[in-house]
C-alpha positions as CSV (number, residue, x, y, z in Angstrom):
1,M,-12.0,62.2,-75.4
2,S,-10.1,65.3,-76.6
3,V,-6.4,65.3,-77.6
4,S,-5.5,67.2,-74.4
5,E,-7.4,64.8,-72.2
6,Q,-5.6,61.8,-73.8
7,Q,-2.3,63.4,-73.1
8,A,-3.2,64.3,-69.5
9,D,-4.0,60.6,-69.0
10,G,-0.4,59.8,-69.9
11,G,-1.1,58.8,-73.5
12,T,0.5,60.2,-76.6
13,G,-2.7,61.2,-78.2
14,E,-1.7,59.1,-81.2
15,R,-3.8,56.5,-83.1
16,E,-2.9,54.0,-85.7
17,T,-3.6,56.6,-88.4
18,D,-1.0,58.9,-86.8
19,R,1.9,56.6,-87.4
20,H,3.8,56.8,-90.7
21,P,7.1,55.4,-92.0
22,A,10.0,57.6,-91.2
23,G,10.4,60.6,-93.5
24,E,7.0,60.0,-95.2
25,A,4.3,62.7,-94.8
26,P,0.9,61.4,-93.8
27,A,-1.9,61.3,-96.4
28,A,-4.5,63.9,-95.7
29,G,-7.5,62.8,-93.7
30,R,-11.0,62.9,-95.0
31,L,-13.6,65.5,-93.8
32,Y,-17.3,64.5,-93.4
33,G,-20.2,66.7,-92.7
34,V,-22.7,64.5,-91.0
35,G,-26.4,65.3,-90.8
36,L,-28.0,63.7,-87.7
37,G,-31.7,64.5,-88.4
38,P,-34.1,66.6,-86.3
39,G,-33.3,65.1,-82.9
40,D,-34.6,61.6,-82.5
41,P,-31.5,59.3,-82.7
42,S,-33.5,56.7,-84.5
43,L,-33.9,59.2,-87.4
44,M,-30.2,59.2,-88.1
45,T,-29.4,57.7,-91.5
46,V,-27.5,54.4,-91.8
47,R,-24.7,56.3,-93.6
48,A,-24.4,58.8,-90.8
49,V,-23.9,56.0,-88.3
50,Q,-21.3,54.3,-90.5
51,V,-19.3,57.5,-90.9
52,I,-19.3,58.2,-87.1
53,A,-18.1,54.7,-86.5
54,E,-15.2,55.0,-89.0
55,A,-14.1,58.5,-87.9
56,D,-11.1,59.2,-85.8
57,V,-12.3,62.7,-84.7
58,V,-15.9,63.7,-84.0
59,A,-16.4,67.5,-83.8
60,Y,-19.6,69.3,-82.8
61,H,-20.7,72.9,-82.1
62,S,-22.1,74.1,-78.8
63,A,-23.0,77.3,-77.0
64,R,-20.8,78.4,-74.1
65,H,-22.7,76.2,-71.6
66,G,-20.9,73.3,-73.4
67,R,-24.1,71.2,-74.0
68,S,-24.2,70.1,-77.6
69,I,-27.5,68.9,-79.1
70,A,-25.6,67.3,-81.9
71,R,-23.5,65.3,-79.5
72,S,-26.6,64.2,-77.5
73,I,-28.2,62.8,-80.7
74,A,-25.1,60.8,-81.7
75,A,-24.1,59.9,-78.1
76,E,-24.8,56.2,-78.4
77,H,-22.5,55.9,-81.4
78,L,-19.5,57.7,-79.8
79,R,-16.6,55.5,-78.5
80,A,-14.2,56.1,-75.7
81,D,-11.3,56.3,-78.2
82,H,-12.9,58.9,-80.3
83,I,-11.1,62.2,-80.3
84,E,-13.8,64.8,-79.6
85,E,-13.5,68.4,-80.6
86,A,-16.0,70.7,-79.0
87,L,-16.3,73.9,-81.1
88,V,-17.8,76.3,-78.6
89,Y,-19.4,79.5,-79.9
90,P,-18.0,82.6,-78.2
91,V,-21.4,84.4,-78.7
92,T,-24.9,83.2,-79.4
93,T,-26.6,86.7,-79.6
94,E,-25.6,89.9,-81.3
95,S,-24.2,91.4,-78.1
96,T,-20.4,91.4,-78.1
97,D,-17.4,93.7,-77.5
98,H,-15.5,92.2,-80.4
99,P,-14.0,95.0,-82.5
100,G,-15.6,93.4,-85.6
101,G,-19.0,93.1,-83.9
102,Y,-21.1,90.0,-83.9
103,R,-20.1,89.0,-87.4
104,G,-16.5,89.6,-86.7
105,A,-16.5,87.5,-83.6
106,L,-18.2,84.6,-85.5
107,D,-15.8,84.8,-88.4
108,E,-12.8,84.7,-86.1
109,F,-14.3,81.7,-84.3
110,Y,-14.9,79.8,-87.6
111,E,-11.4,80.4,-88.7
112,E,-10.0,79.1,-85.4
113,A,-12.3,76.1,-85.4
114,A,-11.3,75.2,-89.0
115,A,-7.7,75.5,-88.1
116,R,-8.2,73.0,-85.2
117,L,-9.8,70.5,-87.6
118,A,-7.1,71.1,-90.2
119,V,-4.5,69.9,-87.7
120,H,-6.3,66.5,-87.5
121,L,-6.8,66.3,-91.3
122,D,-3.1,67.1,-91.9
123,A,-2.2,64.3,-89.6
124,G,-4.2,61.9,-91.7
125,R,-7.2,61.6,-89.3
126,T,-10.8,61.2,-90.5
127,V,-12.9,64.0,-89.1
128,A,-16.7,63.9,-88.8
129,V,-18.4,67.2,-88.0
130,I,-21.8,66.3,-86.8
131,S,-24.7,68.6,-87.2
132,E,-28.4,68.6,-86.3
133,G,-30.8,68.4,-89.3
134,D,-29.0,68.6,-92.6
135,P,-25.4,69.9,-92.5
136,L,-25.8,72.3,-95.5
137,F,-29.2,73.6,-94.4
138,Y,-28.7,76.4,-91.9
139,G,-26.2,74.1,-90.3
140,S,-23.1,75.1,-88.3
141,Y,-21.0,72.6,-90.4
142,Q,-21.3,74.7,-93.6
143,H,-18.9,77.2,-92.1
144,M,-16.3,74.5,-91.8
145,H,-17.1,73.3,-95.3
146,K,-16.4,76.7,-96.8
147,R,-13.0,76.8,-95.2
148,L,-11.9,73.2,-95.6
149,A,-13.7,71.3,-98.4
150,H,-11.4,72.8,-101.1
151,R,-8.3,71.6,-99.2
152,Y,-9.3,68.0,-98.2
153,P,-11.3,65.1,-99.6
154,T,-14.8,65.8,-98.3
155,E,-18.2,64.1,-98.2
156,V,-21.5,65.5,-96.9
157,I,-24.0,63.1,-95.4
158,P,-27.5,64.6,-95.7
159,G,-29.9,64.4,-92.8
160,V,-33.7,64.8,-92.2
161,T,-34.4,68.5,-91.7
162,S,-36.5,70.0,-89.0
163,I,-38.9,71.2,-91.7
164,S,-39.6,67.6,-92.7
165,A,-39.9,66.6,-89.1
166,A,-42.3,69.4,-88.4
167,A,-44.6,68.6,-91.3
168,A,-44.6,64.9,-90.2
169,R,-45.5,65.8,-86.6
170,L,-48.3,68.1,-87.8
171,G,-49.5,65.5,-90.3
172,K,-49.9,68.3,-92.9
173,P,-48.4,68.3,-96.4
174,L,-46.1,71.2,-97.0
175,A,-46.6,71.7,-100.8
176,E,-48.5,70.0,-103.6
177,A,-48.5,70.3,-107.4
178,D,-47.1,73.7,-108.5
179,E,-47.2,75.3,-105.0
180,V,-44.2,77.2,-104.0
181,L,-42.7,76.5,-100.5
182,T,-40.7,79.3,-99.0
183,I,-38.2,78.8,-96.2
184,L,-37.6,81.9,-94.1
185,P,-35.3,82.7,-91.2
186,G,-37.2,84.5,-88.4
187,T,-34.3,86.9,-88.2
188,L,-35.5,88.8,-91.3
189,P,-37.0,92.3,-90.8
190,E,-40.8,92.3,-90.2
191,E,-41.5,94.0,-93.5
192,E,-39.5,91.4,-95.4
193,L,-41.2,88.5,-93.6
194,T,-44.6,90.0,-94.3
195,A,-43.9,90.5,-98.0
196,R,-42.6,86.9,-98.5
197,L,-45.4,85.3,-96.4
198,T,-47.9,87.2,-98.4
199,A,-46.5,86.2,-101.8
200,T,-45.9,82.4,-101.2
201,D,-48.2,79.4,-101.2
202,A,-46.7,77.7,-98.2
203,A,-43.9,78.6,-95.8
204,V,-41.8,77.6,-92.9
205,V,-40.2,80.2,-90.7
206,M,-37.2,78.9,-88.7
207,K,-35.1,80.3,-85.9
208,L,-37.9,81.6,-83.7
209,G,-37.0,82.1,-80.1
210,R,-36.5,85.8,-79.5
211,T,-37.7,86.6,-83.1
212,F,-41.2,85.1,-82.3
213,P,-43.0,88.5,-81.7
214,T,-41.7,89.7,-85.1
215,V,-42.8,86.5,-86.8
216,R,-46.2,86.6,-85.2
217,R,-46.8,90.2,-86.4
218,A,-45.7,89.3,-89.9
219,M,-48.1,86.3,-89.9
220,E,-51.0,88.6,-88.8
221,R,-50.1,91.4,-91.3
222,S,-49.8,88.9,-94.2
223,G,-53.1,87.3,-93.4
224,R,-51.5,83.9,-92.9
225,M,-52.1,83.6,-89.1
226,P,-55.3,81.4,-89.5
227,E,-53.3,78.8,-91.4
228,A,-50.1,79.0,-89.3
229,Q,-49.0,76.1,-87.1
230,Y,-46.3,75.9,-84.5
231,V,-43.9,73.0,-83.9
232,E,-41.3,73.0,-81.0
233,R,-38.5,70.5,-80.7
234,A,-39.9,68.2,-83.3
235,T,-39.1,64.5,-82.5
236,M,-37.2,65.5,-79.4
237,A,-38.1,65.4,-75.7
238,G,-40.4,68.3,-74.9
239,E,-42.0,68.3,-78.4
240,R,-45.0,70.6,-78.7
241,T,-47.4,71.4,-81.6
242,D,-50.3,73.9,-81.7
243,R,-51.8,76.7,-83.7
244,L,-49.4,79.6,-83.9
245,A,-52.0,82.0,-82.6
246,A,-52.3,80.0,-79.4
247,I,-48.6,80.3,-78.5
248,D,-47.3,82.5,-75.7
249,G,-44.2,84.3,-77.1
250,D,-42.4,84.1,-73.7
251,S,-42.1,80.3,-74.0
252,V,-40.7,79.9,-77.5
253,P,-37.2,78.3,-77.8
254,Y,-34.8,78.7,-80.7
255,F,-35.5,75.1,-81.9
256,S,-39.1,75.8,-83.1
257,V,-40.6,76.6,-86.4
258,A,-43.8,78.2,-87.7
259,V,-45.4,76.3,-90.6
260,V,-47.9,77.6,-93.2
261,P,-48.8,74.3,-94.9
262,S,-50.1,73.5,-98.4
263,R,-53.4,75.3,-99.2
264,I,-54.2,72.6,-101.8
265,A,-53.5,69.5,-99.7
266,N,-55.1,70.9,-96.6
267,A,-58.3,72.3,-98.1
268,A,-61.5,70.5,-97.3
269,P,-62.6,68.0,-100.1
270,A,-64.8,69.7,-102.6
271,S,-68.5,68.7,-102.7
272,S,-68.8,69.2,-106.4
273,A,-66.5,68.3,-109.3
274,A,-68.3,70.6,-111.7
275,E,-65.9,72.6,-114.0
276,P,-66.5,76.4,-114.0
277,D,-67.3,78.2,-117.2
278,T,-64.0,79.9,-118.1
279,T,-65.2,81.7,-121.3
280,S,-68.1,83.8,-120.1
281,V,-69.5,85.3,-117.0
282,P,-71.6,82.6,-115.3
283,D,-75.2,83.5,-114.4
284,T,-76.3,83.8,-110.8
285,A,-77.4,80.1,-110.6
286,T,-74.1,78.9,-111.9
287,A,-72.2,81.1,-109.5
288,T,-74.2,79.9,-106.6
289,A,-73.7,76.2,-107.5
290,T,-70.0,76.6,-107.9
291,A,-69.6,78.5,-104.6
292,T,-70.9,75.9,-102.3
293,D,-67.7,73.8,-102.0
294,A,-66.5,73.4,-98.4
295,A,-63.9,76.0,-97.3
296,P,-60.8,75.0,-95.3
297,E,-61.0,75.5,-91.6
298,W,-58.7,78.6,-91.8
299,A,-60.7,80.4,-94.5
300,A,-61.5,84.0,-93.8
301,P,-65.0,85.4,-94.5
302,G,-65.9,86.2,-98.0
303,E,-64.4,89.3,-99.7
304,V,-63.4,90.8,-103.0
305,V,-59.8,91.8,-103.7
306,V,-59.2,93.7,-106.9
307,V,-55.7,92.8,-108.0
308,G,-53.5,94.6,-110.4
309,T,-51.2,92.2,-112.3
310,G,-49.1,94.9,-113.9
311,P,-48.6,95.3,-117.7
312,A,-47.6,91.7,-118.3
313,G,-46.7,88.4,-116.5
314,P,-45.5,87.3,-113.1
315,L,-42.4,89.4,-113.0
316,W,-44.6,92.5,-112.6
317,L,-46.7,91.2,-109.7
318,T,-46.2,92.7,-106.3
319,P,-45.9,90.2,-103.4
320,E,-49.2,91.4,-102.0
321,S,-51.0,90.7,-105.3
322,R,-49.3,87.4,-105.7
323,G,-50.5,86.3,-102.3
324,A,-54.1,87.5,-102.9
325,L,-54.2,85.5,-106.2
326,A,-53.0,82.4,-104.4
327,A,-55.4,82.8,-101.5
328,A,-58.5,83.3,-103.7
329,E,-61.1,80.6,-104.2
330,D,-62.5,82.3,-107.3
331,L,-60.8,84.4,-110.0
332,V,-63.0,86.8,-112.0
333,G,-61.7,88.8,-114.9
334,Y,-61.2,89.5,-118.6
335,T,-59.9,86.2,-120.0
336,T,-56.7,87.7,-121.4
337,Y,-55.7,88.8,-117.8
338,L,-56.8,85.6,-116.2
339,D,-54.5,83.7,-118.5
340,R,-51.5,85.5,-116.8
341,V,-52.4,83.8,-113.5
342,P,-51.1,80.2,-112.9
343,V,-53.9,77.6,-112.7
344,R,-54.2,76.2,-109.2
345,P,-56.1,73.1,-108.3
346,G,-59.4,73.8,-106.6
347,Q,-59.5,77.4,-107.7
348,L,-62.5,78.4,-109.9
349,R,-61.9,80.8,-112.8
350,H,-64.7,83.0,-114.3
351,G,-63.5,84.5,-117.5
352,S,-65.4,87.0,-119.7
353,D,-65.1,89.6,-122.5
354,N,-63.6,93.0,-121.8
355,K,-66.8,94.9,-122.3
356,V,-68.8,93.5,-119.3
357,E,-67.1,95.2,-116.4
358,S,-70.3,95.8,-114.3
359,E,-71.4,92.2,-114.8
360,R,-68.0,90.9,-113.7
361,A,-68.1,93.1,-110.6
362,E,-71.6,91.9,-109.7
363,L,-70.6,88.3,-110.1
364,A,-67.5,88.8,-107.9
365,L,-69.5,90.6,-105.2
366,D,-72.3,87.9,-105.3
367,L,-69.7,85.2,-104.8
368,A,-68.2,87.0,-101.9
369,R,-71.6,87.6,-100.4
370,R,-71.9,83.8,-100.2
371,G,-68.6,83.5,-98.3
372,R,-66.2,83.1,-101.2
373,R,-62.8,84.7,-101.3
374,V,-62.7,86.3,-104.7
375,A,-59.9,88.0,-106.7
376,V,-61.0,90.3,-109.5
377,V,-58.0,90.2,-111.9
378,S,-57.2,93.5,-113.6
379,G,-54.3,94.5,-115.8
380,G,-51.8,97.2,-114.8
381,D,-53.1,99.1,-111.8
382,P,-56.7,98.3,-111.1
383,G,-57.4,101.9,-110.1
384,V,-56.2,103.4,-113.4
385,F,-58.8,102.9,-116.2
386,A,-59.4,99.4,-114.9
387,M,-61.6,97.2,-112.7
388,A,-61.4,98.9,-109.3
389,T,-63.9,101.6,-110.2
390,A,-66.4,99.1,-111.7
391,V,-66.3,96.9,-108.6
392,L,-66.7,99.9,-106.2
393,E,-69.6,101.3,-108.2
394,V,-71.5,98.1,-107.7
395,A,-70.2,97.5,-104.2
396,C,-71.7,100.9,-103.1
397,Q,-75.2,99.7,-104.1
398,D,-77.6,97.3,-102.4
399,P,-77.3,94.4,-101.7
400,Y,-73.5,94.6,-101.7
401,R,-72.7,97.5,-99.3
402,S,-71.5,95.1,-96.6
403,V,-69.2,93.0,-98.8
404,P,-65.5,93.7,-97.9
405,V,-63.6,95.1,-100.9
406,R,-59.9,95.7,-101.1
407,V,-57.9,97.2,-104.0
408,L,-54.3,96.1,-104.4
409,P,-52.1,98.4,-106.6
410,G,-50.1,97.2,-109.6
411,V,-47.5,98.6,-112.0
412,T,-49.4,100.7,-114.4
413,A,-48.6,100.8,-118.1
414,A,-47.5,104.5,-117.9
415,N,-44.8,103.7,-115.4
416,A,-43.8,100.5,-117.2
417,A,-43.3,102.3,-120.6
418,A,-41.7,105.3,-118.9
419,A,-39.1,103.0,-117.2
420,R,-38.3,101.3,-120.5
421,A,-37.6,104.7,-122.2
422,G,-35.8,106.3,-119.3
423,A,-37.6,108.9,-117.1
424,P,-40.0,110.9,-119.1
425,L,-42.4,111.3,-116.2
426,G,-39.7,112.9,-114.0
427,H,-41.7,116.1,-113.7
428,D,-45.4,117.0,-113.6
429,Y,-47.5,114.9,-115.9
430,A,-51.2,114.2,-116.8
431,V,-52.8,110.8,-117.5
432,L,-55.7,110.7,-120.0
433,S,-57.6,108.0,-121.8
434,L,-58.3,108.7,-125.5
435,S,-61.2,106.3,-125.6
436,D,-64.5,108.1,-126.2
437,R,-66.6,105.0,-125.3
438,L,-67.4,106.4,-121.9
439,K,-67.0,110.2,-122.4
440,P,-67.5,112.5,-125.4
441,W,-64.6,113.4,-127.6
442,E,-65.2,117.1,-126.9
443,V,-64.3,116.5,-123.3
444,I,-61.1,114.6,-124.3
445,A,-60.1,117.4,-126.7
446,E,-60.6,120.1,-124.0
447,R,-58.5,118.2,-121.5
448,L,-55.7,117.7,-124.1
449,R,-55.7,121.4,-124.8
450,S,-55.5,122.3,-121.1
451,A,-52.8,119.8,-120.3
452,A,-50.8,120.9,-123.4
453,A,-51.2,124.6,-122.5
454,A,-49.9,123.8,-119.0
455,D,-46.8,122.1,-120.6
456,L,-47.4,118.8,-118.8
457,V,-46.0,115.5,-120.1
458,L,-48.9,113.4,-121.2
459,A,-49.4,109.6,-120.7
460,L,-52.2,108.5,-123.0
461,Y,-54.1,105.2,-122.5
462,N,-56.5,103.5,-125.0
463,P,-55.2,105.6,-127.9
464,G,-56.8,103.5,-130.7
465,S,-58.6,100.3,-131.7
466,R,-60.2,98.7,-134.7
467,S,-63.3,100.8,-134.2
468,R,-61.4,104.0,-133.2
469,T,-58.9,105.0,-135.8
470,W,-59.0,108.8,-136.1
471,Q,-58.4,109.9,-132.4
472,V,-54.6,109.7,-132.5
473,G,-54.4,111.9,-135.6
474,K,-56.7,114.5,-134.1
475,M,-54.8,114.4,-130.8
476,R,-51.5,115.1,-132.8
477,E,-53.1,118.1,-134.5
478,L,-54.3,119.5,-131.1
479,L,-50.9,119.1,-129.4
480,L,-48.9,120.6,-132.3
481,E,-50.8,123.8,-131.6
482,H,-48.8,123.9,-128.3
483,R,-45.8,121.7,-128.8
484,A,-42.7,121.8,-131.0
485,P,-42.8,119.3,-134.0
486,D,-39.7,117.6,-132.5
487,T,-41.3,116.9,-129.1
488,P,-40.3,113.3,-128.1
489,V,-43.2,110.8,-128.3
490,I,-42.7,107.3,-126.8
491,L,-44.7,104.4,-128.2
492,G,-44.7,101.6,-125.7
493,R,-46.5,98.5,-127.0
494,D,-46.9,95.2,-125.0
495,V,-44.4,96.4,-122.4
496,G,-43.2,93.3,-120.5
497,G,-44.9,91.0,-123.0
498,P,-43.5,88.8,-125.8
499,E,-44.1,91.4,-128.4
500,E,-42.7,94.4,-126.5
501,S,-41.7,97.4,-128.6
502,V,-40.6,100.7,-127.2
503,R,-39.5,103.4,-129.6
504,T,-39.3,107.2,-129.7
505,V,-40.5,109.4,-132.6
506,R,-41.0,113.1,-133.1
507,L,-44.5,114.4,-132.5
508,C,-44.8,115.5,-136.2
509,D,-43.8,112.0,-137.3
510,L,-46.3,110.1,-135.2
511,D,-48.1,107.7,-137.5
512,P,-51.7,106.8,-136.2
513,T,-51.6,103.5,-138.1
514,Q,-48.7,102.3,-135.8
515,V,-50.9,102.8,-132.7
516,D,-53.4,100.3,-131.3
517,M,-55.1,99.4,-127.9
518,R,-51.9,97.6,-126.7
519,T,-49.9,100.8,-127.2
520,L,-49.4,103.5,-124.6
521,L,-48.2,107.0,-125.7
522,I,-46.1,109.4,-123.7
523,I,-45.9,112.9,-125.1
524,G,-43.0,114.9,-123.8
525,S,-43.2,118.5,-122.5
526,S,-41.2,121.4,-123.8
527,Q,-38.4,120.3,-121.4
528,T,-38.3,116.6,-122.3
529,Q,-35.0,115.4,-123.7
530,A,-34.2,112.5,-126.0
531,V,-30.4,111.9,-125.9
532,R,-28.4,109.3,-127.8
533,R,-25.8,107.9,-125.4
534,D,-22.3,106.5,-126.1
535,D,-23.6,102.9,-125.8
536,G,-26.0,103.5,-128.7
537,T,-29.2,103.6,-126.5
538,E,-31.5,106.6,-126.4
539,A,-32.6,108.0,-123.0
540,V,-35.7,110.1,-122.7
541,W,-36.1,112.1,-119.6
542,T,-37.8,115.2,-118.3
543,P,-35.8,117.4,-115.9
544,R,-36.9,117.7,-112.4
545,R,-36.5,121.5,-112.4
546,Y,-38.6,123.8,-114.6
547,P,-37.1,127.1,-115.8
548,E,-38.4,130.2,-114.1
549,G,-40.5,132.6,-116.2
């Protein structure tokens, strides 16, 4: 019963807590945020029931129709002498004529609702704001908490979330071991949903309803639709579960979630416990034996995805690449690059030396031809002096022409080193490899002369190694025929890694002994500037405009 109803019935609206000795201000009341769980009253916690029983005021949110799900869950614990405060939202969609728009209308409502509750708290009453699920997890209570908790003694009573209820109803674990579970509101833009679904191991998308078409498209675009499950009104009347792909979008209510459960926990049991060889490329017999484990029911047909990991660790991975690595059953790659990828239970790793690119490609395609989902792990961008070409060369031969192959871009070393130095690639530039292992030095020298004569900035990969020690010195001689001695040269070594070093020297001072295979060189054009700034840093940049004539 509300305060106004009590007064209309002839009462004073007062309770024992309202009466204080003359001239003495009442002690402030206590605020509770009470989580009621996902909908079934039997899933309320013992503490939630205790707090409601002890409260003077029970407040709950509802839409303009006045029906409150929170109140219906707690109904059997409400008494006739409870003061009830129905906090009715003025809007539930983004259509409003409020001068501050949808957000302005809600902020005004929350301020007014908090003021109503503050009246009771100032009078010494205990106020329980009840909320479905957990009060601090997308709960309406949190807006009262932000406005009142710093002013009054406050306690939050956690509740079972709809996420836990959905997983229980599906009977599918959400996450296992080191898997990452991502919780997403369906109100996010489609591109953002797609990126996050692609990158995570497991996910729950909440707040469906009118957002369902967007969520569905994001599931399809991210490749997660075969795994996705649907749960509607978990533990409540009208509960429904099904594959997300089978759901008609016209029938989806707000109180529904999309679940992409644990890949590890929900995979079919492996038929073999054999450990893969992680130090060399397995032969065909070994690859066949390790590729016969049963695949989960949602598994897509076999394919090869060539993934660029960027110049270093996880911070450089794109969401798409992260998702492909997580979804793969087999990882194939140079051992140094494989070590950048977290170990996942049930995932086979086939590591090898860096000089067997064709063999790696053939292994990957052979595994995919047998129905495995394979990620070929490459450093940087796989299409820049890396594994994408090796895979496609083999994939265009029999018997691999029908094996699906995708190439996912990564941050390449040139871009990483350039960003650390400033913006040296801000105008036209050329990218060359100084390695003469796959092409003669005469070709390299001619290309260097041509690029230098065209006054292009140069990004040089594979400049030197233990067996190639003279190329950097010869390159410097060639470029000094076209460039000024003080042309800025950036040496970026292990960019993004633990031994990162980025420094700028003059072309005439470039020391070949300071260059190895982990170093990328950027040679400036005639226009490239190296400027010492007031904060002590040096910025290297190439102007966007080139002088006429």
